[in-house]
N, C-alpha and C positions, 0 to 999 in steps of 0.2 A: 296472452296478449301483453305487449309492451305498451306502457303509458309514459309519455314524455310531456313535460309541461313547458310551454313557452311563456316565460314570465315577463309580461309587458304591463306596465302600470295602467290599470283600468281596462285592459284588453287581453288579459291572460287567457290562454286556451290550452287544451290538451291535444296531443297527437296520439292516436290509438293505432297500433300496428299488430296485425295478427291474421288468423285464418277464419273464414266463415263469419266475417263481421257485417257484411251488407245485409244479411237476413235479420240482423239485430239492430238495424238502423233506428227504428222507433224507440227501442229501449235506450240506446246509446245517446240519443239527443233529448230524451225526456227531461233530464235535469236542466237543460238550457232554457226551458220555459218559452219556447218559440210560439209564435202565433199559430192559430189553427190552419190558416192557408199557407201552403208551401208550393213553390214552383220548382219542379225537378228538371234541370237542364241536362240533356245528354245527347248522344248521337244515335242514329238508327240501329246500328249493329248491336249496341248495348241494350237497346229497347226491344229489338225483334229477334236477334240471332242468339245471343248468349243468355238472355233472361235476367241479367243483372238488374235492369230497371224494374222489372216486375217484382223481384225480391224486395227491393227498397220500397216500392210503392205499397206492397202488401204490409210490410212491417210498419210503415208510417201510418197507414190507415188503421191498423190494429191499435196504434197508439193514439188515435183520435184526430188525426190530421186530414184535412181536405187537400188532396194532392192533384196538381195539374202538371202534365208532362209536356215539355217542349223539346223537340229534337232539332239539332243543328248539324249540318253536314260536317264530316271530319276533315281535317287538314288545315294548314295555315291560312288558306284563303278565307276561312270562316272568322279569323281574328281581324274583323274589319268594322269600321264605323257603321256600314250598312247592316251587317248582321247584328250589331249591338242595338241599333234602332229597331230592327225587326223583332229581336228578343224582348225589348221593352214593351213594344205594342202587344205582343202575344201575352205577356204576363199581366199587363193591365186588363186586357180582354178577359183573362182567366179570373179576374177578381182580386188580384193581390193588392194590398194596401201597405201603409207604413208599418203596420204591425206584423206583416208577413215575413217569410224567409225564402231565400233561394238556396237550393242544394245543387251542387255541380257533381255529376257522375260521368267521369271520363278522364281524358288525359289533360295535358297542359293547355291545349287550345281551348277546350271546354271550360277548364278552371279559370284561365285568364279572362275569357270573354264573360262568363257568368259572374265572376268576381267584379269585373268592371261595371257590369249592369247593376249588381247589388250595391256597389259604391255610389252609383249615381241615380238610380231609380228612386223616386220619392226622397231624394237627397241622402240616400243611404239606408239600407235595410240589412237584416241579419243574413249571414252567409255561412254555409257549411260545405266543406270540400270532401268529396268521396273519390279520391284519385284511383284510377284503375290501370294506369301504366307505371312502369318503373320510373321513368323520367319524372312524372308528376309526384309519385310517392316520395322520392328522395329529395326533390328540389322545389318545383314550382308551386306545390300545394301549401308550402310552409313559408311564412314571411310576409304575406299580405300584398305582394306586388300583383297588380292587375293591369290589363291594358290590351290594346289592339295595335295592329300594324298599319302603316301607310305604304304606298308604293315606293316612297323614298327611303324606307327603312323599317326595321322591326321594333315593336314596342315603343313607338314614338309618342303614342297617346295613352295615358294611363294614370293611375293614382294608387295610393296605398289604402288597402281596406282589409284588415285582419279578419280571418275566419273565426267563427265561434267554436269550431271543432274541426279536426281533420281525422278521417277514418280511412286507413290504408289496409285493404283486404288483400293479402298476398296471393290468394288463390285466383284473383283476376289476372295475374300475370301469366297463368297457364295458357290463356287464349290469345296472348299477344303474338303477332307475326314476329318471326325471328329477328328481322332487321330492326323492328321497333323496340324489341326487348334489348337488343345490343345497344341501341341508341341511348337508352336509359343508363346503361353502364358507364357512359362517358361522364355523367354527373357524379356517379359513385367514385370513379377514378379521380375526378376533380376534387371532391371533398377530401380524399386521402392525400392528394398532392398538397393541398393548402393547409391541412391541419392534423393529419393522423398517420404517422409512419407505420403504426401497427396495423391499421386498416389496409394500408397499401400492401403490406406483407401478406395479410389474409387473402387479399384479392389475388395475389400471385400464387399462393399455395392452394386456394380453394376454387380456382378458375373453372375446373370441370364441374363441380357441384353447382356453382353459380349458373353456368350455361345449361345445366340440366334442370334448373329452376326448382331446386330442392327447397320446399317451403320453410323448414327451420333455418336453413342457411340464409335464405332471403330475408326472413323476419329479423334475424340478428343484424344483417348488414344494413337493411333499411332503417332499423332503429338507431344504429350507430350514425348513419348519415343524417337522420333527422336531428339527433342530438347536436351534431356539428352545426347544422343550419340554425337550430334554435339558439345556440350560444351566440352566434354572430348577430342574429336578428335582435336578441335581447340587448346587445351592446350598441347596436346602431340600427334602429328600426327603419329609418328613412334614408339610408345610404348617404349619410353626411360624412362618413369617414371610413371606418374599417370594414363596413359591409361590402365595400367595393372589392374586397379580396374574393368574394364569391363570383366575380366576373373573370376569374382566371380562365383563359381560353375563349372568352365570350366576345371580346372586342373584335378579334379577327373572325371568330366563328359566326357572329351575326352578319358580318360583312360578306362572308362566303355564302351564307344562306341567301341573302338578298341578291348578290351578284349572280349566283347560279339560277335563281328563280325558286321561290318557295316550293318545297316538295321534291326538288331534284336531288338535294343532299339532305339527309336527316339532320335534325338539330344536334344529335349526338355526334354524328360524323363531322359536322362543322366545328363543334366545340373541341373534338379530339384533334382536328387539324390546328385549331387555334392554340391548344395547349402545346402542341409540338412547336409551333412558331414561337410562343412565349418562352418555352424552355430553351430553344435554340438561341433566341435573343439573350436569354440569361447566361448561357454558356459563353456567347460572344462577348458579353460585358464582364466576364470573370466572376459572375455571381454563383453559378451552378456548376457542380462537378459534371464532367461529361458522362461519367458512369450513371448518374441519376437520370440524365436525359435518355440514356440507352435503356434503363429500366422502364421508363415511361413508354418509350416507343414499343418495347417488347410486349408490355401489358396491353397497350391499345391494339397492337396487331393480334394478340391472342384473342381479344374480343372482337376482332374484325371491324375495327372502327376507323381505319385510315381510308378516307374517301379516294375514289379514283376519277371522279368527274373533273373535267378541265375548266378552270376559272383563271383568267389572266390576273397576274399580280397587280396590274394597273387598275383593273376593274375593282379588285378587292380594296385597294387603297382609296379609290373614289368613295366607296361606301364607308370605310373607316373614318374618313373626314366628316361624315354626317353623324358619327356616333354621338349620342346624347350626353356622353361624359366629356366631350370636347369643350374646353373653355379657352377662349381667346387664342385659338390655334395650338393649344397645348393639350395633349391627351394623357390622362392618368392611366398608365398601362400596368397590368398586374404581371410581375415577374416572379421567379422562384429561385431561392438560394439552394434548393434541393428538396427531395421528397419530404413532405410534412410541413413545409413552410412557404410563405409568400411575402412579397414586399411590393409596395407601390412605387412606380418610377415615372416621372414626367417624360414624355416624348414630344419634343418640338422639332428636332431635326430628324428627318425620315430616312436617312441613308442606310443605317444599319438594319432597320425594319424592312426597308425595300429590298435589301440584299438577301435577308432571310426569306422573304416571300418568294423571291426568284429561286433560291436554293431548294425550297420545299414546295414549289407550286404544284397544285393538284389539277 
């Protein structure tokens, strides 16, 4: 098991990465001294088909906790204010109070929604994240970002609420649908692009083992990704500055998701396209060597992450304008000087971005 520490003043926590960790949930959270009542938020397949929820519940009950399970439908449609209100009501009816805790078992949607409820219910209660998708294990479960979507855009309502613990069991990745597993690889590639040339090389060389979901390979890669995310969060917990580098590919990616309609294009496919746009823009501005842009495209294609759905550049631009990072008509865009590094660049004139969107439209 890999153990990584996120060192935040007064809110430090561990990330545990390994195999067969869900059945040890009770022991792993024992030292947190959580309240007796726990609300486990998951979705039906994890509770009924794969048995992950029952493993967690059994372990928690053996550790002396009173556990109530609430299921939420999978998919981005569940990241809504309506579902947040529904979840709050269900947890209150289950008897949770200010001393209770919420555990999230699932992917990024469940984690973001449950984390948002934990941040706001009773003005904030303890939260533990048990991510079961690659996307959540390498990215959304770490850092404390929580939130829900609006029809006008993704993650427009939310807050920061750090988990008390993150437990990533790599064996849950065996049951992910192929497309969903590949979607998570986009965030893995993103972390390599922004901070780790060696990780990028490993991804290129070990692509076959990664796609075969070899547990030791995944454990090593997930641990390396979490370490990158942890360092950035420690330096800028609330995205006042450098944490914005984690948005590489996301400005355009979120716009594509919204423009296509949530669920049409996976988050990873949208971010992959966003990374291609950001890298092409970086090449156009003389920041990035064309060879590095080609390496990125080859790797994304190896992981089958280049989307094929059609979204007009004009519609993508419409959603980019709504991006929450926009300030007075200026957007802080994340560009790359090459594999392993990023830089922030303000965009106020849209011509070069518009031309890239037309060149690379999906």
